[in-house]
N, C-alpha and C positions, 0 to 999 in steps of 0.2 A: 536639229539639222534637217535641211531640205533634201529629200532623197527622190531620185527620178522614179516615175511610174511608167507603165507600159506606153503611155501616150507621149512621153517625153523623149526627144532625141538630143543626145549630148554630142556636141561638135567641139573640135579643137581649134583654138584661135592661135594665130601666129603673131608674135610680138617682134618688132624690129630691134632686137638687142644688139649692142656692139659685139663685134666678132669675137672678142677675147673674153666674153662673159657667158657662162653657162649656168642656168638655174636648175638645180636638182629638185625634182618634184617632191612634194610631201608624201611619204609612203602612205598607202591606203590604210594601214592599221593606225597610224597617227591621225589621219583624217577622221576615222571612225571614233577614236578616243576623244578628239577635240569636239566633234559634233555631239557626242554623248554627254560630255561634261557641261555644255552650254545650251541654254534654251534658245538663244539667238542663232540665226543661220550661219553656215560656214560655206565659203566659196573657194574652190581650188583654182589654182592658176591654170590658164589655158583652156577653160571649159566655158562654152556658151550653151545655154539651155533653151531649147525651142519646143513648144508644145503644139502638136497638130490640132487644128481647130476645124478645118474643112478642106475641101479639095484644093482650094487656091489661097487660103489664108492661114496664117500662123500667128501664134502669140509667143513673143519672146519673154522668157522669165529672167529674173535677176541673174547676173553672171559676175565673175571675178572682175571684169573690166568696169562694171557699173560702180564698184566700190573702191577701185584702185586708181581712178583718174582724178587729177587735181587741176586747179585753175591754170597752172603753167603747163602749156603743151610741150615744152622742151624738157620735160622730166618724165622718165619711164621707170616703172617699178621692177624690182627683181624679187619681189615677195613670192612666197610659196602659197599663201592662202590669205583670205580676208575673213574676219569674224565680226559679226554685228551683235554685240551684247545687248541684252534688254535691261540690265540693271547692274549695280555694283557687284552683286554676287557672281554674275556672269564674267565680269572683268577679272575678278579674283581667280576664277577657274582658268581663264586664259593665261594669266601671269604664272600660276602654278604649273600649267602645261609647258610654257616656254622655259621656265626654270628647270623642269624635269628633263627636257630634251635638248637643252643648251641652244635654244632658238632665240634670236633677237626679235624685238617687236618695235613697232612704231604706232603712233596714234593719230587718227584723223578725227578732229574734234569740232567739226562744223565750220571751219574756216577755209580759207583759200591759200594755204601755205605755199607760197611761190617757190620757196627754197627747195622743196621736195622731201624734207625730213619726214613728213607725215606718212610717206609711203616707202620709207627706206629700210624697214625691218623685214625679217623672214616672215613674220606674221603681222598683218595690218589690223589694228583694233579700230574699227569704224564705229564711232559713237552716235551715228545719225539717228538711231532709234531712241535715244534718251532725250525726249522732246517735251517734257512737261514744263509748265510755267504757271505761276500763281502769284498773287499779290495780297499782302496783309498789312493792316495798320498796327502800329506799336501798341503794346499793352499799356495800362495806366502807369506802370513803373518804367516804361520805355523798352522793355525786353521784347523778345520775339519767340516764336515757336521754333525749337531746334529741329534740324534735319533728322536727328535721332528719333524724334517723335512723329515723323511723317513718312509713311512708306512711299517708296518711289512708284511712279505711275505704272511701270511694267513689272513690279515685284510680285512674287508669288502671293496669291491671296487677294491681289488687287487687280482690277480689270485693266488690261493693256490699253494704251492710247489707241484710238481708232482714227481713221482718216489718213490723209496724205502724208502727214509728218512722220508716221511710223510705217509707211508702206515701202514699196520696192525701190531699188536703187534707181531705176528708170524714172519713177515718179518723183523721187527726190531730186534728180537732175532737172526735171521739168519745173519743179518748184524753185530750184536755184535760178533757172532762167527767168521766171516771173519776178523773183526778188531783185534781179539785176536790171529792172526797168527803173530808170532814175529821172525821167522827164517830169515827174510830179514835183521835184525839188523846185523847179521854176520853168513854167511854160515859155516865158520870154527867153530864157537862156537856151532852152531846147530849140526854139525856132531860130534863134540867132545862130546857133552852131551848125544848123543844117541849111541856113539861108543862102542868099546869093553872095557873090563876091562883094567885098567892101566897096562902097562908092568912092571913087577917087577924090571927090570934092569934100569928103568928111575930114580927112587927115592926110598930110603930106606922105608920099611914099617913104617907106622905111629906108634907113641907110644901107641895109643889106636885104636884097630880095631873096626869098626862099626859092629853092629849086622846085618848080612845079611840074615840069615835064618829066615823063618817065625816064629814069637814068638807065644806063647800061648795067648789066649784072655786075655786082661787086663780089670779087672773090676774096677768100681769106688772106691771100698773099698780098692784096692791095692795101691792107690796113697797116697801121704802124705796129711795130714790134713793141713788146713791153718796155724795152730799154729806151724807146723813143718817146715814151710818155711820162709826164711828171704830174702826179695828182695835184689838183688845185688846193685841196686841203690835205695837210700832212697826215700820213697814216702812222706816224711814229707816236708812241704813247708817252705820256709824262705822268708825274705823280698825281696831278690833279686834272687829268684829261677828261673831256666830256664824251659821252657816248649815249646814243638814243636807246636807253633801256626800255622805253615804252612805246616805240614807234610801230613795230610790226613783228608779229610772231614768226614771220618767214625768215627774217635775218636778224642776227644780233648786230647791233649797229657799230659803225666805225668809230673808233676813238680818235679824237683829234686834239692836237695841242691847242690850248686856249688862245683865242685871238681877241684883241681888244674889240669889244663890241661886236612899211613899205608903203585920192581917187578922182571925178570930173564935174564940171559945172552942171547944175541941174536947171533945165528949162521946162516949160510947160506947153501944152497944146498938142493936138493930134498931128500925126504925120501920115503922109501918103504911104500905104503899105506896099513894100516892094514885091515884085512878082517872084514866085517860087521857081527855082531852077528845075530842070528836068533831072530826075534821079540819075546819078552817075553810073556808068557801067563798071563792074568790078575790073580791076587792073589785071593784066596778064601776069604770069608767075615771075617774069623778069622785070616787072615794073617796080615803082617805088614801094618799099615794104609797108608803107602806111597808106596805101591807096584806099583801104577800106574806109577811111575817114571821109571819103567822098559820099558814101552811101547814107541817105537820110534814114532816120529812125522810123519805126512804124507807128509813131504816136500821131494822132489826128492833127491836122493843121490848126495852128492857134494864132492869136493876134500877133502880128509881126512886131519885131523889136524896133526901137527907134534910137536916135542918137541922144535922146533925153531919158530921164527917169521913166521907167515903165509905167503906163497909165492903165494897164488892164487890171482887173480886180483879182488880186492874189488870194483873197479870203474865201473864195467859193469852195475850196476843198477842205476847209477847216472843220466842217461839221462832223467829220469822222470822229472827233473826240468830244463833241457836244458843246452846246452853249445855252444861254438862257433862251435864246430865240434863234434856232438853227436856220429858219427861213431867211433871217436877216442877212446871213452870210451868203445866201444864194442870189441876192439881188444884184442888179447891175449898178446900183448906186454905191460907189465906194465910200461915201461919207457915212451911210448907214452901217456898213460892215465895219468901218473904221471905229465908229462909236462903240460897237460891240467889243472890238479888240481893246480899245482903251479902257473899258470897264474891266475886262479880264485882267489887264496888267495891274489894276489897282486893288483887286480883291485880296483878302487875307487867306492864305491856304489853310485848310482844316488841320493839317499835320506838317511839321517841319520836314519830315521824311516818312516814307513807308518802306516795307521790305518786299523784295521780289525774289522768288525762288525759281530757278530754271535748270533744266537738264543740260548736260554738256554737249548735246547734239543740236542745241538751238543756235541759230544765227542771230546776230544782234538786231537785224531788221525785223525778225519775227518777234523778238522781245519788245522792241520799241512799238511795234504795231499793236501788240497785246495791251501794253500799258496805256497807249493812247486811246484804245477802245474801252478801257476800264478806268475812267477818271473818277474823281471824288467830288461830291457836291459841296458847294459853298455859297452862302448868301452874299449879295452885294452889300457894300458898306452902308448904303442908304436904306437897306431893308426892303427895297422894291425888287423882289424876285431873287432868283438864284441862278447859278451857272455851275458848270463842272470843270475841274482842272485836272489835266493829266500829270502823272509823275513819270520821270525817266531816270534810268540808271546812267551814271556817267560812263559812256562808252566812247570808243573811237567812232569816226564817221563810217558809214556803210561803205563797202561790205567787209565785215570781219566776223569771225566765229567766236565761240565761247572761250577759247584758250587765251585770248587777250586778258582775261580776268586773272591769269597767272603771270603774265609777262609785262604788264604795264597798263596800257590803255589810255591814250591821250586824245581828247576830242573837244567838242564845243563847250562842254560843261566842266572841263578839267581845271581851268584856271579859277573856277569858282568853287568846285567841290573836290578837287584832287583827281588822281588817276583812278582807273577802274580798280586796281588792286587796293587802293586806299579806302574803297567803299565796300569791300567784302566784309561780311561779318561771320561767315561760316562756309566751310567747304567739306563736302563728302569726298574722300579720296581713298584709292586703293594703292597700297604700298608695294614695294618690290618683293616682299615675302608673302603677299596675298592678303594681308590684313586689311579690313575695311575700317576706316577711322573717320570721325567727324572732328575737324580741326577748327579751333577758334582761339581767341585770346586767352582762354582759361584752360584749354585742353591741348596738349602737344604744343606748348608755347614756342619751342625752338623750331618746330616745323612750320608753325603759323608765321613766324618771322621770315623764314626762308622761302616759303612757297609764294609769297607776294613779291614777285619779281623773278623767281627762278623755279616756280612750281612744276613746270613740265619736266624738269630733270629729276624730280623727287618722287613722283607717283603719277597716277592717272585720276584726275578729278572727274567725278561723275555727276555731281550736283553742286550748285552754288546758291548762296543767299547773299544779297547785296542791298545796299540802301538805294532808294530812288527819291528824287527831289521834285517839288512842284515846278513845272515850267508852263505857265499859262500861255505864253506867247514869247517869241523872240523877234527882235528887230534885226533882220539879217538879209544877206543876199550878196550879189556879185557886182563889181564894177569892171568892165572889160575894155581893154585898150589894145590897139595893134602894137606888136613888138617892134620897136625901132632901136637899133643898136646905139644910136646917138643919144637918145633921151631916156632909155630904160634905166641906166644907173641913177638918174635923177629921181625917177619914180620910186625905186626901191629905197633910196636914201630918205625920201620924203615919208614913205611908209614907216621906215624904221624910227624916224624922229617923232612921228605922230603917236606911235604906240608906246613910246618910252614912258614908263610910269603909269601905264593904263590900269584902270581898276580891274579887279578880279572878274567882273561881269563881262569884260570884253575879250572875245577871241578874234584873231585876225591872221591872215596868211597872204602870201603872194605866190601865184603859180605862173611859171613860164612854160607855155606849152607850144611845141613846134608843130606847125600845120594848123588845120588839116589841109590836105591837098586842095588846090583851087583857092586857097586863102593864105594870107600871111600868118606868121606866128602871132600868138596872143600873149598878153599879160593880164592875169585875172587877180583882182583883189577881192578876197572874201572876208566879210566881217560878220560877227554874230554877237549881238548885245543881249544878254539875258536879263531883261528888265524893260522899263517903260520906253515907249517910242520917243518921248521927249528927250530923255537922257541919251538914248542911242543916236538920235539925230545930231547931237553935239559932236560925237566922234565921227559920224559920217561927214559932217560939214568940214571938219578938220582934214580928214583924209582926202576928200574930194576937192579940196582947194588947190591941189596941184594943177598947174596950167601948162605943163610941157607939151601935152597932146590933147586932142579932143577925145572924150569918153565915148566909146561906141555904144555902150549899154550900161545903164545904172538901174537895177531892179531891186535895190535894197528897200525893204518894207517889212511890216509886221507879218509874221507867218507862223505856222505851227512848227514846233521843234521836230516833229516826225518828218516833215518834208525837208527841213533844213539838213537833216542827217544824210540825205541823198546828194547834197550839193557838190561835194568833192568828186564823187564818182561820176556825177553828171558831166563835169568838165573833163575828167580823165577819160571817160568812155571806154573803160576796160572791158575786155571780153575773154571768156574762158577759151582755152585751146590755143591761144597765141603764145609765142615765146615772151617771157617776162624776165626783167632784170631790175632788182630793187636794191638800193643802197641808202643808208641814212646815217646821220650823225647829229650830235649836239654841239653847239658852240656857245661861248659865253657872250659874244656880241657880233655885230656885223660891221667891221671897219670898211672904210671907203675902198681900200685897195682890193679887198675880197669881193666886194660888189662889182667893181669895175672888171676884174678878171673873170668873174662868173658870167657877166653879160657877153664879154668877148668870146668866151668858150662856148656858151650856149648858142650863139649865133651860127656856129658851125655844126650843131648837132643835127641828126637826120630827123625828118618829119615823124612825129609820133612820140618824141621824148618829152617828158615833163619834169621840171625841177621845181622844188617847193621850198619856200622860206616860211616857217610857221612860228608865231609868237608863243613862247613857253612861259614858265614862271607862274605868277599868280599865287594860288593856294598850294601849289605842288610842293614847295619847300617846307610847308607847315607839317607835313607828315613824315615822321622819322623812324617809326618802329617797323621797318621792313628792310630787306637786304639791298634795296636801292639806296645808294649813299647820298648824303646831302649834297655833295659836290655835283652829282648828276642832276638832282632836283633843282639846283640853283641856276642851271643853264638858261640862257635867255632865248635861244632860238633852236628849232629843229631844222635841219637841212636834209632834203631827200631827193633822190633821183628815181623816177618811176618810168621805166621804158617798156614798151610792148611792140612787137612786130609779128607779121604773119609767119607761120611755120615754114612755108616753102621758100622764104627769103633767107639768104645767107649773107647778111650785111654786118660785118664786124663792128662798124661804127656805132651800132645801137648799144653794144656792150662797152666798147672802148670809151665812148664819151662819158658814160657813168663812172668808169674806172678812173678816168682822168679827173673827174669831178670829186669823187669821194674815195678812191682807192679800190682795192680788190679784196674780197673775202674778209673773214674775221680770224686772223691768226690768234693763237692762244693768248699771246701777250695783251692783245686789245680786249679780249673778253675778260681777262683778269682785271685789267685796269678799269673796266666798266664798273666793277663792284667795289673798287677802291679798297678802303680799310676793312670792308666787310667780307673780302674774298676768303680770308683764312677761316672765319667762322662759318661761312657758307660751305667750304670744303669739309668741315667737321660734321655739319648736318648731313651733307651728301654721303659721307662715309658711314654715318649711323643708319640712315634710312635706305640707302642703295649701295651697299659695299661692293657689289659685283658689277656696278654700272649697267644695270639692265636697261635703264632709260638713256641710252647713249645716242639715240636718233633724235637729238635735240641740239641746242647750241653748246652743250657742255664740252669744254675743250680738252678734257683729260680722259685717259683710258682707265681701265680697272685698277691699274697699278699707280695711278696718280701722276702719270707722265703726260707731257704735252702730246696732243693728237692733231695730226695734219687734217684740217677741215676738208681738203679735197678728197680724202679717202672716204669720207662719210657721205659725200654727195651722191645721190642716185645718178645713174648714167643718163646720157641724152641719146636720142635716136641716131642710128648709124650715119645718116647723111649729114649730120652736124659735127661729127667727130673730126 
């Protein structure tokens, strides 16, 4: 426990809690007890620590707020204290403390849980100091080193992890900010998104023009009442309803009734680079809630986009994970770099898979970067030289934390290798009674079945071991079109038809993103082929054969998987501290009428809203021994709404449009339907391992007596001025 010394001044911070909520402080004797039990630091609510350094300078030490703030700015915590454990033993002590004093707990596991559950308990368990990562090859018999035989990085008798990853909350936030730079995914896309207005001679004006001038303030009373809105997708459950059990740890997905059932011509030649616009001035508080999208990023200017396939050299960044001749990738000659990439796509990996061990405080981008920088050497088929190949765990696209390993995890590799939970081989977990166990297919088999899909409701995972697969290069990127209400349905239907029956190696999605201000809305087709350029080009040719509109940018090319992982976030341009509203669902298909209705409804959403259609399927149905039912795994598409807006804006349309699209919240009936026939068995496992429902600050829809629980009651409050 960190205790003040004579140079430290402790001040009280004021939190804007709703008027009807009062937080009782943690008594000093309990604070002392908790601090004495754990080696990790404890931070009490309402205290900021400041150390005097000189006459005019001060050093701010970690405080409660450093560890109780999440990505969604519209969520505030009513927790009494935050504890930062150093290992599983610390976590066990925290659980025993909470059980003894009847305190609830919640877990921050390195992600950006927008729903707020991560900070919803009396005691927040912040796992950000559990930051080890290692990679190992399989033994001759295919086995691996068990977590039981490897001490955790911060465990007693083993030197603690040094450096930023285990440092203060302030440093951790700074590292988060660095991780949220996504321009490396594609410099062409980065430049396009902050570039000038679309030239009018490229494509006809859209059928509906976005409102670009600052609108008058929108009050809550100006929005439609719930009774005036009908969700586009039914929120009623059915016996075989689909739900996105793997989309996001922040929300359990909407169940929807099954419904029956989404790029441009490439030219060559350089283009005149357009002039860069003057950076926009931030909008006033009564302006459009998404005016921030006017502001350019701080990434250095790059080669401007064109209306043809990008001709800049995308391979210059790939030397981060090594090649036979790294200097070749730094050349301006794309043919030389391309030859290197083609050779990489043809080599035989030294192992079919390897194993990656990582602590629960790791963010996926940190793990991807580590494995990219620790590739395995392999010789070329011709015997002339060698190269190195990186291995990657099947994760969701950035940014996501480690808890996705317990909740699903769908990303660019999932159609080829399954969900994140399907690639777990072992988990170190602390149970509700304080026991520390290592769970795998041979030990605690019932818990092993349940934790892969519902693990956050059963215990606190502290370390993971998962399979990682060779990904020498991917043929991937974006095709960007202006959103036109008249032609958008045709593009989505074309996409749907092109990806029907696609091989497991192909990932694809369609993003409809409103804005940014000063531009019209966009439609972005993202594809990622995990294989050779030649094969990937076949699918690019099919998708880009749509001729309904001119493609504004096509930068699909061979690139490293590490950079591709940033591609969704690059288009979304999310930022911590804004208000967020995320909803998602699984559907069995995309019929024409749903596509038509979606386009009409999207055309009226406010600037800053993003809707996503994502191809599912592939290898996902091949894995059955988890609590995620086969009916969910056989879904054809994920549909999601991802909305963000500035804190000072009170625009109900941001939330209403998502509610109309996918419904509101997750009633118990939908959560139960999500697990289908596995629900009864899952309840039995929950009763065995968490009979008092200690881990209630999750999506679990039942109380300690097994009765339905209103999800609104568990949601953390919002700031007063939004009530």
